[in-house]
Residue frames as a rotation matrix with the C-alpha (Angstrom) as fourth column:
UNK 1
0.938 0.267 -0.221 24.26
-0.104 -0.391 -0.915 -74.08
-0.331 0.881 -0.339 17.26
UNK 2
0.224 -0.924 -0.308 28.05
-0.974 -0.206 -0.092 -74.02
0.022 0.321 -0.947 17.13
UNK 3
-0.423 -0.320 0.848 28.09
-0.475 0.875 0.093 -77.67
-0.772 -0.363 -0.522 18.22
UNK 4
0.505 0.696 0.511 25.58
0.168 0.501 -0.849 -78.55
-0.847 0.514 0.136 15.51
UNK 5
0.799 -0.275 -0.535 27.66
-0.597 -0.472 -0.648 -76.67
-0.074 0.837 -0.542 12.91
UNK 6
-0.189 -0.976 0.112 30.78
-0.968 0.204 0.144 -78.53
-0.163 -0.081 -0.983 13.93
UNK 7
-0.193 0.228 0.954 28.85
-0.149 0.954 -0.259 -81.83
-0.970 -0.192 -0.151 13.91
UNK 8
0.836 0.548 0.018 27.67
-0.019 0.061 -0.998 -81.14
-0.548 0.834 0.061 10.35
UNK 9
0.434 -0.783 -0.445 31.24
-0.895 -0.316 -0.315 -80.37
0.106 0.535 -0.838 9.25
UNK 10
-0.475 -0.637 0.608 32.51
-0.715 0.682 0.155 -83.53
-0.513 -0.361 -0.779 10.84
UNK 11
0.207 0.643 0.738 29.74
0.055 0.745 -0.665 -85.56
-0.977 0.178 0.119 9.19
UNK 12
0.914 0.068 -0.400 30.59
-0.365 -0.291 -0.884 -84.02
-0.177 0.954 -0.241 5.81
UNK 13
0.136 -0.972 -0.193 34.29
-0.977 -0.100 -0.187 -84.77
0.163 0.214 -0.963 6.26
UNK 14
0.173 -0.045 0.984 33.67
-0.562 0.816 0.136 -88.33
-0.809 -0.577 0.115 7.42
UNK 15
0.747 0.161 0.645 33.56
0.362 0.715 -0.598 -89.59
-0.558 0.680 0.476 3.78
UNK 16
0.856 -0.469 -0.216 36.36
-0.491 -0.611 -0.621 -87.36
0.159 0.637 -0.754 2.54
UNK 17
0.725 -0.687 0.045 39.63
0.662 0.714 0.228 -89.12
-0.189 -0.136 0.973 1.80
UNK 18
0.658 -0.574 -0.487 42.84
-0.346 -0.805 0.482 -87.14
-0.669 -0.149 -0.728 2.23
UNK 19
0.929 -0.358 -0.097 45.15
0.029 0.332 -0.943 -87.37
0.370 0.873 0.318 -0.80
UNK 20
0.260 -0.890 0.375 48.17
-0.810 -0.412 -0.417 -86.56
0.526 -0.195 -0.828 1.42
UNK 21
-0.591 -0.471 0.655 47.98
-0.785 0.521 -0.334 -89.29
-0.184 -0.712 -0.678 4.04
UNK 22
-0.589 0.452 -0.670 45.20
-0.294 0.653 0.698 -91.45
0.753 0.608 -0.252 2.44
UNK 23
-0.864 0.363 -0.349 43.17
0.484 0.407 -0.775 -91.38
-0.139 -0.838 -0.527 5.69
UNK 24
-0.106 0.923 0.369 39.44
0.694 -0.197 0.693 -90.53
0.712 0.329 -0.620 5.98
UNK 25
0.305 0.435 -0.848 38.07
0.942 -0.271 0.200 -87.54
-0.143 -0.859 -0.492 7.77
UNK 26
0.344 -0.220 -0.913 39.85
-0.001 -0.972 0.233 -84.54
-0.939 -0.080 -0.334 6.25
UNK 27
0.976 -0.071 0.204 41.10
0.202 -0.034 -0.979 -83.17
0.077 0.997 -0.019 2.91
UNK 28
0.179 -0.982 0.053 44.73
0.945 0.157 -0.288 -82.62
0.274 0.101 0.956 1.89
UNK 29
0.085 -0.144 0.986 44.37
0.072 -0.986 -0.151 -78.89
0.994 0.083 -0.073 2.52
UNK 30
0.443 0.171 0.880 43.76
-0.782 -0.407 0.472 -79.53
0.439 -0.897 -0.046 6.22
UNK 31
0.643 -0.228 -0.731 45.98
0.212 0.970 -0.117 -82.60
0.736 -0.079 0.672 6.67
UNK 32
0.918 -0.292 0.268 47.74
-0.363 -0.349 0.864 -82.67
-0.159 -0.890 -0.427 10.03
UNK 33
0.489 -0.759 0.431 50.60
0.446 0.641 0.624 -84.81
-0.750 -0.113 0.652 8.60
UNK 34
0.686 -0.204 0.699 51.27
0.645 -0.276 -0.713 -82.53
0.338 0.939 -0.057 5.63
UNK 35
-0.355 -0.914 -0.199 54.31
0.933 -0.333 -0.135 -80.27
0.057 -0.234 0.971 5.64
UNK 36
-0.100 0.285 -0.953 54.17
0.477 -0.827 -0.297 -76.54
-0.873 -0.485 -0.053 6.25
UNK 37
-0.804 -0.258 -0.536 54.63
-0.335 -0.549 0.766 -75.70
-0.492 0.795 0.354 2.57
UNK 38
0.234 0.971 0.047 51.35
-0.512 0.164 -0.843 -75.83
-0.827 0.173 0.535 0.61
UNK 39
-0.739 -0.463 0.489 51.31
0.097 0.645 0.758 -78.62
-0.667 0.608 -0.431 -2.00
UNK 40
-0.084 0.780 0.620 48.04
0.974 0.196 -0.115 -77.59
-0.211 0.594 -0.776 -3.58
UNK 41
0.727 0.495 -0.475 47.17
0.405 -0.869 -0.286 -74.40
-0.554 0.016 -0.832 -5.41
UNK 42
0.017 -0.796 -0.606 50.25
-0.452 -0.546 0.705 -74.09
-0.892 0.262 -0.369 -7.49
UNK 43
0.743 0.078 -0.665 51.14
-0.663 0.227 -0.713 -74.81
0.096 0.971 0.221 -11.11
UNK 44
0.731 -0.457 0.507 53.07
0.078 0.794 0.603 -78.10
-0.678 -0.401 0.616 -11.14
UNK 45
0.637 -0.465 0.615 54.94
0.759 0.240 -0.605 -77.12
0.134 0.852 0.506 -14.30
UNK 46
0.018 -0.637 0.770 56.24
0.363 -0.714 -0.599 -73.58
0.932 0.290 0.219 -13.55
UNK 47
-0.541 -0.288 -0.790 55.47
0.818 0.037 -0.574 -73.10
0.194 -0.957 0.216 -9.80
UNK 48
-0.810 0.265 0.523 53.17
-0.184 -0.962 0.202 -70.12
0.556 0.067 0.828 -10.25
UNK 49
-0.751 0.620 -0.228 50.31
0.479 0.273 -0.834 -69.59
-0.455 -0.735 -0.502 -7.80
UNK 50
-0.572 0.508 -0.643 48.37
-0.556 -0.817 -0.151 -67.52
-0.603 0.271 0.751 -10.36
UNK 51
0.203 0.642 -0.739 47.25
-0.954 0.301 0.000 -70.46
0.223 0.705 0.673 -12.46
UNK 52
0.450 0.000 0.893 46.97
-0.398 0.895 0.200 -74.24
-0.800 -0.445 0.403 -12.40
UNK 53
-0.512 -0.702 0.496 48.64
0.059 0.547 0.835 -76.82
-0.857 0.457 -0.238 -14.59
UNK 54
0.135 0.720 0.680 45.67
0.810 0.315 -0.494 -76.80
-0.570 0.618 -0.541 -16.93
UNK 55
0.949 0.311 0.060 46.24
0.298 -0.812 -0.502 -73.16
-0.107 0.494 -0.863 -17.91
UNK 56
0.258 -0.930 -0.261 50.06
0.057 -0.255 0.965 -73.17
-0.964 -0.264 -0.013 -17.90
UNK 57
0.937 0.053 -0.344 51.65
-0.312 -0.312 -0.898 -71.76
-0.155 0.949 -0.276 -21.05
UNK 58
-0.071 -0.995 0.073 55.18
-0.882 0.097 0.462 -73.16
-0.466 -0.032 -0.884 -20.40
UNK 59
0.204 0.122 -0.971 55.89
-0.777 0.624 -0.085 -75.99
0.595 0.772 0.222 -22.92
UNK 60
0.929 0.210 0.306 55.81
-0.344 0.793 0.503 -79.58
-0.137 -0.572 0.809 -21.63
UNK 61
-0.062 -0.990 -0.124 59.27
-0.976 0.087 -0.200 -81.02
0.209 0.108 -0.972 -20.84
UNK 62
0.667 0.393 -0.633 59.24
-0.351 0.915 0.198 -84.84
0.657 0.090 0.748 -21.27
UNK 63
-0.307 -0.847 -0.435 62.39
0.152 0.407 -0.901 -85.19
0.939 -0.343 0.003 -19.12
UNK 64
-0.887 0.079 -0.455 60.86
0.445 -0.112 -0.888 -83.48
-0.121 -0.991 0.064 -16.10
UNK 65
-0.414 0.796 0.441 57.13
0.521 -0.190 0.832 -83.01
0.746 0.575 -0.336 -16.78
UNK 66
0.665 0.726 0.176 56.10
0.236 -0.428 0.873 -81.80
0.708 -0.539 -0.456 -13.28
UNK 67
-0.325 -0.930 -0.172 59.13
0.397 0.030 -0.917 -80.30
0.858 -0.366 0.360 -11.43
UNK 68
-0.722 0.065 0.689 57.05
-0.544 -0.668 -0.507 -78.34
0.427 -0.741 0.518 -8.86
UNK 69
0.387 0.867 -0.314 54.59
-0.435 0.471 0.767 -81.20
0.813 -0.160 0.560 -8.08
UNK 70
-0.552 -0.493 0.673 54.77
-0.827 0.221 -0.516 -82.66
0.106 -0.842 -0.529 -4.62
UNK 71
-0.410 0.371 -0.833 53.88
-0.028 0.908 0.418 -86.31
0.912 0.195 -0.362 -4.12
UNK 72
0.271 0.598 0.754 51.32
-0.832 -0.248 0.496 -86.78
0.484 -0.762 0.431 -1.35
UNK 73
0.915 0.116 -0.386 52.61
0.023 0.941 0.338 -90.32
0.403 -0.319 0.858 -0.66
UNK 74
0.359 -0.870 -0.338 56.42
0.910 0.407 -0.080 -89.86
0.207 -0.279 0.938 -0.34
UNK 75
0.793 0.086 -0.604 56.50
0.324 -0.899 0.296 -86.05
-0.517 -0.430 -0.740 0.02
UNK 76
-0.362 -0.931 0.052 59.19
0.506 -0.149 0.850 -85.71
-0.783 0.334 0.525 -2.65
UNK 77
0.176 0.360 -0.916 59.08
-0.465 -0.790 -0.400 -83.22
-0.868 0.496 0.029 -5.59
UNK 78
-0.664 -0.521 -0.537 58.86
-0.649 0.044 0.759 -84.02
-0.372 0.852 -0.368 -9.30
UNK 79
-0.810 0.460 -0.365 55.94
0.069 0.692 0.719 -86.45
0.583 0.557 -0.592 -9.51
UNK 80
-0.088 0.872 0.481 52.37
-0.910 -0.267 0.318 -86.92
0.405 -0.410 0.817 -8.40
UNK 81
-0.254 0.056 0.966 51.01
-0.739 0.632 -0.231 -89.68
-0.624 -0.773 -0.119 -6.19
UNK 82
0.789 0.614 0.026 49.61
-0.426 0.577 -0.697 -91.54
-0.443 0.539 0.717 -9.24
UNK 83
0.684 -0.614 -0.394 53.15
-0.255 0.304 -0.918 -92.00
0.684 0.728 0.051 -10.56
UNK 84
0.194 -0.599 0.777 54.80
-0.980 -0.155 0.125 -92.71
0.045 -0.786 -0.617 -7.21
UNK 85
-0.375 -0.430 -0.821 56.79
-0.417 0.870 -0.265 -95.95
0.828 0.243 -0.505 -6.82
UNK 86
-0.992 -0.008 0.128 55.47
-0.123 0.329 -0.936 -96.33
-0.035 -0.944 -0.327 -3.27
UNK 87
-0.281 0.958 -0.061 51.88
-0.574 -0.218 -0.789 -96.16
-0.769 -0.187 0.611 -4.54
UNK 88
-0.878 -0.123 -0.464 51.87
-0.466 0.445 0.764 -98.92
0.113 0.887 -0.448 -7.17
UNK 89
-0.845 0.535 -0.006 48.95
0.523 0.824 -0.218 -100.79
-0.112 -0.188 -0.976 -5.54
UNK 90
-0.041 0.895 -0.445 46.47
0.574 -0.343 -0.744 -97.88
-0.818 -0.286 -0.499 -5.51
UNK 91
-0.493 -0.241 0.836 47.56
0.859 -0.287 0.424 -95.71
0.138 0.927 0.348 -8.45
UNK 92
-0.838 0.153 0.524 45.21
-0.082 -0.984 0.155 -92.75
0.539 0.087 0.838 -8.91
UNK 93
0.244 0.950 -0.195 42.42
-0.011 0.203 0.979 -94.36
0.970 -0.237 0.060 -6.87
UNK 94
-0.456 -0.504 0.733 42.90
-0.706 -0.296 -0.643 -93.32
0.542 -0.811 -0.221 -3.17
UNK 95
0.095 0.565 0.819 40.33
-0.900 0.400 -0.172 -95.85
-0.426 -0.721 0.547 -1.97
UNK 96
-0.632 -0.328 0.702 41.59
0.008 0.903 0.429 -98.61
-0.775 0.276 -0.569 -4.27
UNK 97
0.533 0.843 0.066 39.95
0.017 0.067 -0.998 -99.65
-0.846 0.533 0.022 -7.47
UNK 98
-0.622 -0.719 0.311 40.81
0.314 0.135 0.940 -99.69
-0.718 0.682 0.142 -11.18
UNK 99
-0.663 0.357 -0.658 39.62
-0.735 -0.474 0.484 -98.77
-0.139 0.805 0.577 -14.67
UNK 100
0.108 0.818 0.565 36.36
-0.497 0.537 -0.682 -100.55
-0.861 -0.207 0.464 -15.44
UNK 101
0.791 0.228 -0.567 37.49
-0.607 0.187 -0.772 -101.39
-0.070 0.955 0.287 -18.96
UNK 102
0.368 -0.728 -0.578 41.04
-0.347 0.470 -0.812 -102.63
0.863 0.499 -0.080 -18.75
UNK 103
0.823 0.043 -0.566 41.66
0.444 0.573 0.689 -103.10
0.354 -0.819 0.452 -15.02
UNK 104
-0.256 -0.964 0.072 44.66
0.722 -0.240 -0.649 -100.78
0.643 -0.114 0.757 -14.70
UNK 105
0.516 0.426 -0.743 44.91
0.834 -0.448 0.322 -98.26
-0.196 -0.786 -0.586 -11.85
UNK 106
-0.546 -0.815 -0.195 46.94
0.710 -0.574 0.407 -95.65
-0.444 0.084 0.892 -13.70
UNK 107
-0.965 0.251 0.076 44.01
-0.155 -0.781 0.605 -93.86
0.211 0.572 0.793 -15.33
UNK 108
-0.402 0.906 0.137 40.24
-0.446 -0.063 -0.893 -93.30
-0.800 -0.420 0.429 -15.08
UNK 109
-0.191 0.388 0.901 37.83
0.621 0.759 -0.195 -95.22
-0.760 0.523 -0.386 -17.21
UNK 110
0.815 0.538 -0.214 36.94
0.211 -0.621 -0.755 -92.06
-0.539 0.570 -0.620 -19.13
UNK 111
0.409 -0.736 -0.539 40.65
-0.848 -0.525 0.073 -91.68
-0.336 0.427 -0.839 -20.16
UNK 112
0.202 -0.337 0.919 41.13
-0.011 0.938 0.346 -95.35
-0.979 -0.080 0.186 -21.02
UNK 113
-0.630 -0.521 -0.576 42.95
-0.584 -0.171 0.793 -96.08
-0.512 0.836 -0.197 -24.32
UNK 114
-0.809 0.368 0.459 40.34
0.498 0.844 0.201 -98.74
-0.313 0.391 -0.865 -25.12
UNK 115
0.208 0.928 -0.309 37.65
0.558 -0.372 -0.742 -96.02
-0.803 -0.018 -0.595 -25.41
UNK 116
-0.047 -0.262 -0.964 39.57
-0.511 -0.823 0.249 -94.03
-0.858 0.504 -0.096 -27.95
UNK 117
0.908 0.411 0.087 38.86
-0.134 0.480 -0.867 -94.97
-0.398 0.775 0.490 -31.56
UNK 118
0.029 -0.902 0.430 41.65
0.541 0.376 0.752 -96.61
-0.840 0.211 0.499 -33.54
UNK 119
0.569 0.186 -0.801 42.80
-0.358 -0.821 -0.445 -94.02
-0.741 0.540 -0.400 -36.10
UNK 120
-0.559 -0.818 0.137 44.99
-0.226 0.310 0.924 -96.30
-0.798 0.485 -0.358 -38.17
UNK 121
-0.106 0.543 -0.833 43.82
-0.990 -0.133 0.040 -96.71
-0.089 0.829 0.552 -41.75
UNK 122
-0.107 0.162 0.981 42.21
-0.187 0.966 -0.180 -100.11
-0.976 -0.203 -0.073 -42.41
UNK 123
-0.419 -0.097 -0.903 42.66
-0.902 -0.073 0.426 -101.84
-0.107 0.993 -0.057 -45.76
UNK 124
-0.858 0.157 0.490 40.67
0.062 0.977 -0.204 -104.98
-0.510 -0.144 -0.848 -44.94
UNK 125
-0.608 0.668 -0.430 38.02
-0.731 -0.259 0.631 -105.76
0.310 0.698 0.645 -47.50
UNK 126
0.585 0.780 -0.221 36.87
-0.651 0.614 0.446 -109.18
0.484 -0.117 0.867 -46.34
UNK 127
0.134 -0.527 0.839 37.89
-0.822 0.414 0.391 -112.10
-0.554 -0.742 -0.378 -44.22
UNK 128
-0.312 -0.335 -0.889 39.63
-0.774 0.632 0.033 -115.13
0.551 0.699 -0.457 -45.75
UNK 129
-0.753 0.012 -0.658 38.80
0.309 0.889 -0.339 -117.21
0.581 -0.459 -0.673 -42.67
UNK 130
0.400 0.916 -0.041 35.88
0.468 -0.166 0.868 -117.17
0.788 -0.366 -0.495 -40.23
UNK 131
0.266 -0.278 0.923 36.22
-0.618 -0.784 -0.058 -114.76
0.740 -0.555 -0.380 -37.26
UNK 132
-0.272 -0.511 -0.815 38.19
0.317 0.752 -0.578 -116.08
0.909 -0.416 -0.042 -34.30
UNK 133
0.037 0.264 -0.964 38.25
0.990 0.123 0.072 -115.57
0.137 -0.957 -0.256 -30.56
UNK 134
-0.885 -0.437 -0.164 39.21
0.452 -0.889 -0.075 -111.91
-0.113 -0.140 0.984 -30.93
UNK 135
-0.547 0.747 0.378 35.71
0.093 -0.394 0.914 -111.23
0.832 0.536 0.146 -32.25
UNK 136
0.321 0.622 -0.714 34.31
0.771 0.266 0.578 -112.08
0.550 -0.737 -0.394 -28.76
UNK 137
-0.335 -0.561 -0.757 36.71
0.891 -0.449 -0.062 -109.63
-0.305 -0.696 0.650 -27.17
UNK 138
-0.920 0.018 0.391 35.48
0.193 -0.848 0.493 -106.89
0.341 0.529 0.777 -29.50
UNK 139
-0.017 0.998 0.056 31.88
0.193 -0.051 0.980 -107.45
0.981 0.027 -0.192 -28.52
UNK 140
0.257 0.026 -0.966 32.79
0.947 0.190 0.258 -107.59
0.191 -0.981 0.024 -24.81
UNK 141
-0.707 -0.615 -0.349 34.65
0.666 -0.745 -0.039 -104.32
-0.236 -0.260 0.936 -25.02
UNK 142
-0.711 0.532 0.459 31.76
-0.010 -0.660 0.751 -102.66
0.703 0.530 0.475 -26.88
UNK 143
0.304 0.824 -0.478 29.32
0.537 0.266 0.800 -103.92
0.787 -0.500 -0.362 -24.18
UNK 144
-0.001 -0.395 -0.919 31.56
0.989 -0.135 0.057 -102.50
-0.146 -0.909 0.391 -21.43
UNK 145
-0.939 -0.308 0.152 31.81
0.335 -0.920 0.202 -99.15
0.077 0.241 0.967 -23.18
UNK 146
-0.316 0.902 0.294 28.02
0.072 -0.286 0.955 -98.96
0.946 0.323 0.025 -23.48
UNK 147
0.390 0.418 -0.821 27.54
0.785 0.315 0.533 -99.87
0.481 -0.852 -0.205 -19.81
UNK 148
-0.454 -0.681 -0.575 30.08
0.852 -0.520 -0.058 -97.18
-0.259 -0.517 0.816 -18.79
UNK 149
-0.884 0.184 0.429 28.29
0.086 -0.840 0.536 -94.57
0.459 0.511 0.727 -20.94
UNK 150
0.121 0.985 -0.121 24.94
0.275 0.083 0.958 -95.52
0.954 -0.150 -0.261 -19.38
UNK 151
0.213 -0.125 -0.969 26.44
0.970 0.149 0.194 -95.29
0.120 -0.981 0.153 -15.92
UNK 152
-0.824 -0.552 -0.130 27.85
0.555 -0.831 0.011 -91.82
-0.114 -0.063 0.991 -16.64
UNK 153
-0.586 0.674 0.449 24.46
-0.002 -0.556 0.831 -90.64
0.810 0.487 0.327 -17.92
UNK 154
0.369 0.721 -0.587 22.73
0.580 0.315 0.751 -91.95
0.726 -0.618 -0.301 -14.79
UNK 155
-0.204 -0.542 -0.816 25.31
0.967 -0.241 -0.081 -90.17
-0.153 -0.805 0.573 -12.56
UNK 156
-0.965 -0.130 0.228 24.79
0.183 -0.956 0.228 -86.83
0.188 0.262 0.947 -14.34
UNK 157
-0.185 0.971 0.151 21.03
0.044 -0.145 0.988 -87.26
0.982 0.189 -0.016 -14.13
UNK 158
0.337 0.219 -0.916 21.28
0.867 0.307 0.392 -88.02
0.367 -0.926 -0.087 -10.35
UNK 159
-0.622 -0.651 -0.435 23.48
0.760 -0.635 -0.135 -84.93
-0.189 -0.415 0.890 -9.85
UNK 160
-0.778 0.416 0.471 20.89
-0.038 -0.779 0.626 -82.76
0.628 0.469 0.621 -11.59
UNK 161
0.224 0.943 -0.247 18.10
0.200 0.203 0.958 -84.22
0.954 -0.265 -0.143 -9.49
UNK 162
0.090 -0.264 -0.960 20.14
0.973 0.228 0.028 -83.82
0.212 -0.937 0.277 -6.25
UNK 163
-0.834 -0.367 0.413 20.18
0.312 -0.930 -0.196 -80.02
0.456 -0.035 0.890 -6.62
UNK 164
0.267 0.961 0.070 17.46
0.261 -0.142 0.955 -79.78
0.928 -0.237 -0.288 -3.93
UNK 165
-0.828 -0.516 0.220 17.54
-0.039 -0.339 -0.940 -77.89
0.560 -0.787 0.261 -0.59
UNK 166
0.083 0.818 -0.570 15.36
0.776 0.305 0.551 -78.30
0.625 -0.488 -0.610 2.50
UNK 167
0.140 0.049 0.989 14.39
-0.331 -0.939 0.093 -75.36
0.933 -0.340 -0.115 4.68
UNK 168
-0.795 -0.551 -0.254 15.77
0.074 0.328 -0.942 -75.60
0.602 -0.768 -0.220 8.23
UNK 169
-0.854 0.469 0.226 12.83
-0.418 -0.359 -0.835 -74.08
-0.311 -0.807 0.502 9.99
UNK 170
0.003 0.962 -0.272 9.91
-0.967 -0.066 -0.244 -74.98
-0.253 0.264 0.931 7.72
UNK 171
-0.346 -0.187 0.919 11.12
-0.083 0.982 0.169 -78.39
-0.935 -0.018 -0.355 6.49
UNK 172
0.757 0.635 -0.154 9.85
-0.181 -0.023 -0.983 -77.51
-0.628 0.772 0.098 2.98
UNK 173
-0.135 -0.798 0.587 11.81
0.536 0.439 0.721 -79.01
-0.833 0.412 0.368 0.17
UNK 174
0.740 0.310 -0.597 12.50
-0.268 -0.678 -0.684 -76.68
-0.617 0.666 -0.419 -2.79
UNK 175
0.424 -0.596 0.682 14.35
0.839 0.542 -0.048 -77.40
-0.341 0.592 0.730 -5.94
UNK 176
0.394 -0.371 -0.841 17.02
-0.158 -0.929 0.336 -74.97
-0.906 0.001 -0.424 -6.95
UNK 177
-0.454 -0.445 0.772 17.65
0.636 0.445 0.631 -76.67
-0.624 0.778 0.081 -10.25
UNK 178
-0.869 0.161 -0.468 16.80
-0.403 -0.780 0.478 -74.63
-0.288 0.604 0.743 -13.36
UNK 179
0.020 0.977 0.213 13.16
-0.355 0.206 -0.912 -74.88
-0.934 -0.057 0.351 -14.31
UNK 180
-0.475 -0.173 0.863 12.49
0.612 0.640 0.465 -77.08
-0.633 0.749 -0.198 -17.37
UNK 181
-0.705 0.145 -0.694 11.79
-0.494 -0.802 0.335 -75.18
-0.508 0.579 0.637 -20.52
UNK 182
0.048 0.788 0.614 8.41
0.250 0.586 -0.771 -76.07
-0.967 0.191 -0.168 -22.01
UNK 183
-0.785 -0.277 0.554 8.13
0.570 0.023 0.821 -76.40
-0.240 0.961 0.140 -25.78
UNK 184
-0.611 0.585 -0.534 6.05
-0.524 -0.804 -0.280 -73.76
-0.593 0.109 0.798 -27.52
UNK 185
-0.122 0.690 0.714 2.83
0.444 0.681 -0.582 -75.07
-0.887 0.246 -0.390 -28.91
UNK 186
-0.799 -0.175 -0.576 2.66
-0.423 -0.516 0.744 -74.63
-0.427 0.838 0.339 -32.68
UNK 187
0.086 0.899 0.428 -0.59
0.184 0.408 -0.894 -74.85
-0.979 0.156 -0.131 -34.52
UNK 188
-0.897 -0.393 -0.203 -0.44
-0.150 -0.162 0.975 -75.48
-0.416 0.905 0.087 -38.24
UNK 189
0.135 0.984 -0.120 -3.53
-0.325 -0.070 -0.943 -74.87
-0.936 0.166 0.310 -40.46
């Protein structure tokens, strides 16, 4: 029983990538190579352990945006691994990879600047010349955006469907997802 529990934990951690040492098999919280001082669970802007960076009320300082952040790659303070000079080849992707739209490794595809609409005012009424090669780029980008949106919808659908548990003793599979709400039948005379 204890051996099976430890085997399940090891199996679960086999696919986990540590953000501290970039090795598989454990998380940054339990990294054997990490220092004694915890690098996670603090606000990177003010150093508080009561809230995270997302909820920090201290104003953003462009000169030193994250003074309490500890880089998992070089173990120095003041920046995150995504902005580390020693981590230029991987960026924010610990297993390698890049943005599906522009190919950079400094941001996720959902945060890509190409997905944000252009807010500059347009004063173009018509074209004096036929469209050029940039027109193809526009359609290619639109197609990539649609593919990415479809992939995100499929992922969320799979996550909802994966909310299923199997009984250890009985082997019966039960869904713990919320039951679908049926529409009320309305009869009009």
